[in-house]
C-alpha atoms as an extended CHARMM CRD file, in Angstrom:
* protein
*
       153  EXT
         1         1  MET       CA             21.3190000000       16.6030000000       -6.8730000000  PROA      1               0.0000000000
         2         2  TYR       CA             19.0840000000       13.5470000000       -7.0350000000  PROA      2               0.0000000000
         3         3  GLU       CA             17.0080000000       12.4420000000       -9.9960000000  PROA      3               0.0000000000
         4         4  TYR       CA             14.8300000000       10.4710000000       -7.6060000000  PROA      4               0.0000000000
         5         5  GLU       CA             14.3400000000       10.4610000000       -3.8390000000  PROA      5               0.0000000000
         6         6  HSD       CA             11.6250000000        8.6610000000       -1.9220000000  PROA      6               0.0000000000
         7         7  THR       CA             11.1480000000        7.4650000000        1.6550000000  PROA      7               0.0000000000
         8         8  GLN       CA              9.0020000000        4.4260000000        2.2670000000  PROA      8               0.0000000000
         9         9  SER       CA              7.6500000000        3.8450000000        5.7610000000  PROA      9               0.0000000000
        10        10  GLY       CA              7.8680000000        0.4110000000        7.3140000000  PROA      10              0.0000000000
        11        11  THR       CA              4.2780000000        0.5760000000        8.5130000000  PROA      11              0.0000000000
        12        12  LEU       CA              3.9970000000       -3.0380000000        9.6560000000  PROA      12              0.0000000000
        13        13  VAL       CA              7.3630000000       -2.8040000000       11.4230000000  PROA      13              0.0000000000
        14        14  ARG       CA              6.1760000000        0.3230000000       13.2270000000  PROA      14              0.0000000000
        15        15  VAL       CA              2.8990000000       -1.2900000000       14.2680000000  PROA      15              0.0000000000
        16        16  LEU       CA              4.4420000000       -4.5580000000       15.4560000000  PROA      16              0.0000000000
        17        17  ILE       CA              7.1890000000       -2.8890000000       17.4260000000  PROA      17              0.0000000000
        18        18  GLY       CA              4.7600000000       -0.3220000000       18.8340000000  PROA      18              0.0000000000
        19        19  VAL       CA              2.4450000000       -3.0860000000       20.0020000000  PROA      19              0.0000000000
        20        20  PHE       CA              5.2900000000       -4.4900000000       22.0870000000  PROA      20              0.0000000000
        21        21  VAL       CA              7.3800000000       -1.4340000000       23.0450000000  PROA      21              0.0000000000
        22        22  LEU       CA              4.5570000000        0.5740000000       24.5940000000  PROA      22              0.0000000000
        23        23  PRO       CA              3.1850000000       -2.2110000000       26.8160000000  PROA      23              0.0000000000
        24        24  LEU       CA              6.6720000000       -3.2580000000       27.9340000000  PROA      24              0.0000000000
        25        25  GLY       CA              7.5520000000        0.3300000000       28.8040000000  PROA      25              0.0000000000
        26        26  VAL       CA              4.3190000000        0.7720000000       30.7340000000  PROA      26              0.0000000000
        27        27  ALA       CA              4.9060000000       -2.5440000000       32.5220000000  PROA      27              0.0000000000
        28        28  ALA       CA              8.4280000000       -1.4740000000       33.5390000000  PROA      28              0.0000000000
        29        29  ILE       CA              7.0820000000        1.8000000000       34.9650000000  PROA      29              0.0000000000
        30        30  ALA       CA              4.2710000000       -0.0490000000       36.7600000000  PROA      30              0.0000000000
        31        31  ILE       CA              6.7650000000       -2.4660000000       38.3150000000  PROA      31              0.0000000000
        32        32  LEU       CA              8.8110000000        0.4490000000       39.6740000000  PROA      32              0.0000000000
        33        33  ALA       CA              5.6910000000        2.3290000000       40.8290000000  PROA      33              0.0000000000
        34        34  THR       CA              4.4500000000       -0.6420000000       42.8420000000  PROA      34              0.0000000000
        35        35  GLY       CA              7.6700000000       -0.7870000000       44.7950000000  PROA      35              0.0000000000
        36        36  ASN       CA              9.1580000000       -3.8700000000       43.1470000000  PROA      36              0.0000000000
        37        37  SER       CA             12.8630000000       -4.0620000000       42.5630000000  PROA      37              0.0000000000
        38        38  ALA       CA             14.5640000000       -2.1170000000       39.8290000000  PROA      38              0.0000000000
        39        39  GLU       CA             15.9970000000       -5.4190000000       38.6230000000  PROA      39              0.0000000000
        40        40  ALA       CA             12.5070000000       -6.6750000000       37.7390000000  PROA      40              0.0000000000
        41        41  ALA       CA             11.7530000000       -3.4400000000       35.8870000000  PROA      41              0.0000000000
        42        42  ILE       CA             15.0230000000       -3.6840000000       33.9820000000  PROA      42              0.0000000000
        43        43  ARG       CA             14.2120000000       -7.2540000000       32.8840000000  PROA      43              0.0000000000
        44        44  VAL       CA             10.9540000000       -5.9580000000       31.3930000000  PROA      44              0.0000000000
        45        45  ALA       CA             12.4990000000       -2.7820000000       29.9480000000  PROA      45              0.0000000000
        46        46  ILE       CA             15.3980000000       -4.4560000000       28.0910000000  PROA      46              0.0000000000
        47        47  PRO       CA             13.1860000000       -5.9800000000       25.3500000000  PROA      47              0.0000000000
        48        48  ALA       CA             11.4330000000       -2.6110000000       24.9860000000  PROA      48              0.0000000000
        49        49  VAL       CA             14.7690000000       -0.8690000000       24.4870000000  PROA      49              0.0000000000
        50        50  ILE       CA             15.9280000000       -3.4650000000       21.9450000000  PROA      50              0.0000000000
        51        51  LEU       CA             12.6840000000       -3.1170000000       19.9990000000  PROA      51              0.0000000000
        52        52  ALA       CA             12.8770000000        0.6770000000       20.1530000000  PROA      52              0.0000000000
        53        53  ILE       CA             16.3900000000        0.5220000000       18.6810000000  PROA      53              0.0000000000
        54        54  ALA       CA             15.1280000000       -1.7840000000       15.9080000000  PROA      54              0.0000000000
        55        55  LEU       CA             12.3510000000        0.7200000000       15.1940000000  PROA      55              0.0000000000
        56        56  ALA       CA             14.8370000000        3.5750000000       14.9610000000  PROA      56              0.0000000000
        57        57  LEU       CA             17.0640000000        1.5870000000       12.6040000000  PROA      57              0.0000000000
        58        58  PHE       CA             14.3920000000        0.0930000000       10.3210000000  PROA      58              0.0000000000
        59        59  HSD       CA             11.2760000000        2.3050000000       10.4490000000  PROA      59              0.0000000000
        60        60  SER       CA             11.8420000000        3.5780000000        6.9020000000  PROA      60              0.0000000000
        61        61  LEU       CA             13.9310000000        3.1910000000        3.7780000000  PROA      61              0.0000000000
        62        62  THR       CA             15.0190000000        6.2080000000        1.7650000000  PROA      62              0.0000000000
        63        63  VAL       CA             16.2160000000        5.5480000000       -1.7840000000  PROA      63              0.0000000000
        64        64  ARG       CA             18.0800000000        8.2300000000       -3.6950000000  PROA      64              0.0000000000
        65        65  VAL       CA             19.1550000000        7.9190000000       -7.3130000000  PROA      65              0.0000000000
        66        66  SER       CA             21.6730000000       10.3770000000       -8.7210000000  PROA      66              0.0000000000
        67        67  HSD       CA             23.6330000000       10.3560000000      -11.9630000000  PROA      67              0.0000000000
        68        68  ASN       CA             26.3860000000        8.3040000000      -10.3150000000  PROA      68              0.0000000000
        69        69  GLU       CA             24.8320000000        6.1840000000       -7.5290000000  PROA      69              0.0000000000
        70        70  ILE       CA             21.8480000000        4.5930000000       -5.8630000000  PROA      70              0.0000000000
        71        71  ALA       CA             21.9630000000        5.3120000000       -2.1300000000  PROA      71              0.0000000000
        72        72  LEU       CA             19.8670000000        3.4640000000        0.4480000000  PROA      72              0.0000000000
        73        73  VAL       CA             19.3940000000        4.8320000000        3.9660000000  PROA      73              0.0000000000
        74        74  PHE       CA             17.4730000000        2.9320000000        6.6340000000  PROA      74              0.0000000000
        75        75  GLY       CA             15.7070000000        4.6640000000        9.5210000000  PROA      75              0.0000000000
        76        76  ILE       CA             17.8150000000        7.2590000000       11.3090000000  PROA      76              0.0000000000
        77        77  GLY       CA             20.6910000000        6.7690000000        8.8770000000  PROA      77              0.0000000000
        78        78  LEU       CA             23.1130000000        4.4690000000       10.6740000000  PROA      78              0.0000000000
        79        79  ILE       CA             22.5550000000        1.6900000000        8.1280000000  PROA      79              0.0000000000
        80        80  ARG       CA             23.4450000000        2.6200000000        4.5510000000  PROA      80              0.0000000000
        81        81  LYS       CA             24.2270000000        0.9320000000        1.2590000000  PROA      81              0.0000000000
        82        82  SER       CA             25.1130000000        2.3720000000       -2.1120000000  PROA      82              0.0000000000
        83        83  PHE       CA             25.5970000000        1.1150000000       -5.6560000000  PROA      83              0.0000000000
        84        84  VAL       CA             27.6260000000        2.8240000000       -8.3560000000  PROA      84              0.0000000000
        85        85  ILE       CA             25.4340000000        3.4120000000      -11.4200000000  PROA      85              0.0000000000
        86        86  HSD       CA             28.2830000000        2.4470000000      -13.7640000000  PROA      86              0.0000000000
        87        87  ASP       CA             28.3990000000       -1.0230000000      -12.1060000000  PROA      87              0.0000000000
        88        88  ILE       CA             24.7470000000       -1.8250000000      -12.9110000000  PROA      88              0.0000000000
        89        89  GLU       CA             24.2180000000       -4.2880000000      -15.7480000000  PROA      89              0.0000000000
        90        90  THR       CA             20.4050000000       -4.6160000000      -15.6050000000  PROA      90              0.0000000000
        91        91  ALA       CA             17.4590000000       -3.4640000000      -13.5160000000  PROA      91              0.0000000000
        92        92  GLY       CA             13.8620000000       -4.6290000000      -13.4190000000  PROA      92              0.0000000000
        93        93  ILE       CA             10.7010000000       -4.7640000000      -11.3520000000  PROA      93              0.0000000000
        94        94  VAL       CA             10.2500000000       -7.9370000000       -9.2830000000  PROA      94              0.0000000000
        95        95  ARG       CA              7.8580000000       -9.1330000000       -6.6260000000  PROA      95              0.0000000000
        96        96  ASN       CA              9.2570000000      -10.6000000000       -3.4010000000  PROA      96              0.0000000000
        97        97  ARG       CA              7.7230000000      -13.6690000000       -1.8360000000  PROA      97              0.0000000000
        98        98  TRP       CA              5.9960000000      -13.2290000000        1.5280000000  PROA      98              0.0000000000
        99        99  TYR       CA              8.6090000000      -15.3850000000        3.2750000000  PROA      99              0.0000000000
       100       100  ASN       CA             11.4420000000      -13.0760000000        2.1910000000  PROA      100             0.0000000000
       101       101  GLY       CA             10.1680000000      -10.7110000000        4.8590000000  PROA      101             0.0000000000
       102       102  TRP       CA             11.6690000000       -7.3140000000        5.5520000000  PROA      102             0.0000000000
       103       103  GLY       CA             14.9910000000       -5.9130000000        6.6260000000  PROA      103             0.0000000000
       104       104  ILE       CA             18.3810000000       -6.6810000000        5.1670000000  PROA      104             0.0000000000
       105       105  LYS       CA             18.8470000000      -10.3120000000        4.3550000000  PROA      105             0.0000000000
       106       106  LYS       CA             20.3430000000      -12.8560000000        2.0440000000  PROA      106             0.0000000000
       107       107  ILE       CA             17.6920000000      -14.3710000000       -0.2040000000  PROA      107             0.0000000000
       108       108  ARG       CA             17.8720000000      -16.8540000000       -3.0490000000  PROA      108             0.0000000000
       109       109  GLY       CA             19.8490000000      -15.1550000000       -5.7840000000  PROA      109             0.0000000000
       110       110  GLY       CA             21.1290000000      -12.1470000000       -3.8590000000  PROA      110             0.0000000000
       111       111  TRP       CA             20.3730000000       -9.6500000000       -1.1070000000  PROA      111             0.0000000000
       112       112  LEU       CA             17.1520000000       -7.9010000000       -0.1140000000  PROA      112             0.0000000000
       113       113  TYR       CA             16.8360000000       -4.3970000000        1.3570000000  PROA      113             0.0000000000
       114       114  ASN       CA             13.1850000000       -3.8060000000        2.2880000000  PROA      114             0.0000000000
       115       115  VAL       CA             10.9730000000       -2.2540000000        4.9890000000  PROA      115             0.0000000000
       116       116  SER       CA              7.4630000000       -2.9440000000        3.7150000000  PROA      116             0.0000000000
       117       117  GLY       CA              5.4880000000       -4.5880000000        0.9480000000  PROA      117             0.0000000000
       118       118  PHE       CA              6.5000000000       -7.0220000000       -1.7630000000  PROA      118             0.0000000000
       119       119  ASP       CA              7.4400000000       -4.8240000000       -4.7510000000  PROA      119             0.0000000000
       120       120  ALA       CA             11.1140000000       -4.2860000000       -5.4610000000  PROA      120             0.0000000000
       121       121  ILE       CA             13.6380000000       -3.3500000000       -8.0970000000  PROA      121             0.0000000000
       122       122  GLU       CA             16.2560000000       -5.9940000000       -8.7200000000  PROA      122             0.0000000000
       123       123  ILE       CA             19.5850000000       -4.7500000000       -9.9590000000  PROA      123             0.0000000000
       124       124  GLN       CA             22.2470000000       -7.0280000000      -11.3330000000  PROA      124             0.0000000000
       125       125  LEU       CA             25.7430000000       -5.6870000000      -11.1960000000  PROA      125             0.0000000000
       126       126  LYS       CA             28.4090000000       -6.3540000000      -13.7980000000  PROA      126             0.0000000000
       127       127  ASN       CA             30.0610000000       -8.7470000000      -11.3030000000  PROA      127             0.0000000000
       128       128  ASP       CA             26.8100000000      -10.8480000000      -11.3950000000  PROA      128             0.0000000000
       129       129  ARG       CA             25.7450000000       -9.9160000000       -7.8560000000  PROA      129             0.0000000000
       130       130  ARG       CA             22.0240000000       -9.2120000000       -7.4520000000  PROA      130             0.0000000000
       131       131  TYR       CA             20.2860000000       -6.8800000000       -5.0400000000  PROA      131             0.0000000000
       132       132  ARG       CA             16.6050000000       -6.1680000000       -4.4550000000  PROA      132             0.0000000000
       133       133  ILE       CA             15.5350000000       -2.7350000000       -3.2740000000  PROA      133             0.0000000000
       134       134  GLY       CA             12.0520000000       -2.7100000000       -1.7720000000  PROA      134             0.0000000000
       135       135  THR       CA              9.8140000000        0.1330000000       -2.8770000000  PROA      135             0.0000000000
       136       136  ASP       CA              6.2040000000        1.2460000000       -3.0290000000  PROA      136             0.0000000000
       137       137  GLN       CA              7.0510000000        3.1220000000       -6.2610000000  PROA      137             0.0000000000
       138       138  PRO       CA              8.5450000000        0.4490000000       -8.5270000000  PROA      138             0.0000000000
       139       139  GLN       CA              7.8620000000        2.1660000000      -11.8730000000  PROA      139             0.0000000000
       140       140  GLU       CA              9.2580000000        5.5160000000      -10.7340000000  PROA      140             0.0000000000
       141       141  LEU       CA             12.3770000000        3.9860000000       -9.1770000000  PROA      141             0.0000000000
       142       142  LEU       CA             13.0510000000        1.8290000000      -12.2420000000  PROA      142             0.0000000000
       143       143  ALA       CA             12.6480000000        4.8580000000      -14.5270000000  PROA      143             0.0000000000
       144       144  ALA       CA             15.1800000000        6.8230000000      -12.4480000000  PROA      144             0.0000000000
       145       145  ILE       CA             17.6820000000        3.9480000000      -12.4870000000  PROA      145             0.0000000000
       146       146  GLU       CA             17.2570000000        3.4390000000      -16.2420000000  PROA      146             0.0000000000
       147       147  SER       CA             17.7150000000        7.1600000000      -16.8230000000  PROA      147             0.0000000000
       148       148  ALA       CA             20.8850000000        7.2420000000      -14.7180000000  PROA      148             0.0000000000
       149       149  THR       CA             22.3540000000        4.1310000000      -16.3660000000  PROA      149             0.0000000000
       150       150  ALA       CA             21.6070000000        5.5170000000      -19.8510000000  PROA      150             0.0000000000
       151       151  ILE       CA             23.5420000000        8.6760000000      -18.9860000000  PROA      151             0.0000000000
       152       152  ALA       CA             26.4420000000        6.6390000000      -17.5260000000  PROA      152             0.0000000000
       153       153  ARG       CA             26.8640000000        4.5740000000      -20.7170000000  PROA      153             0.0000000000
């Protein structure tokens, strides 16, 4: 059972990929329909397929907090990360800089897991590693983490 569960949509990611995937897919079909070679259609379709895969992998971020872990699940669930509650030293609300962007990436001071927006919870583990979890519900997520860590102590 989870104390907290929330899925945040990567709205900008969806829009940007949709702006490119749809036109590329239509262009590939148009190339085939006009009698051009399949090779030309494939060259247009490959970027659309790559972007569609990126959309499937990163269109959302689900964060679940239970009494023993924080679990992160991106998109369709192939990309996951978890943190043991007992390993968390501190947690707090932070604001990411615009250039940190979205996705999973190394940033100054740790790692970022984010699909949209600039608000995040930064957790510092007992081994001094830091992670930022993007969220559009920073107060609620922090409260759940603090509740779980209080129980674990």
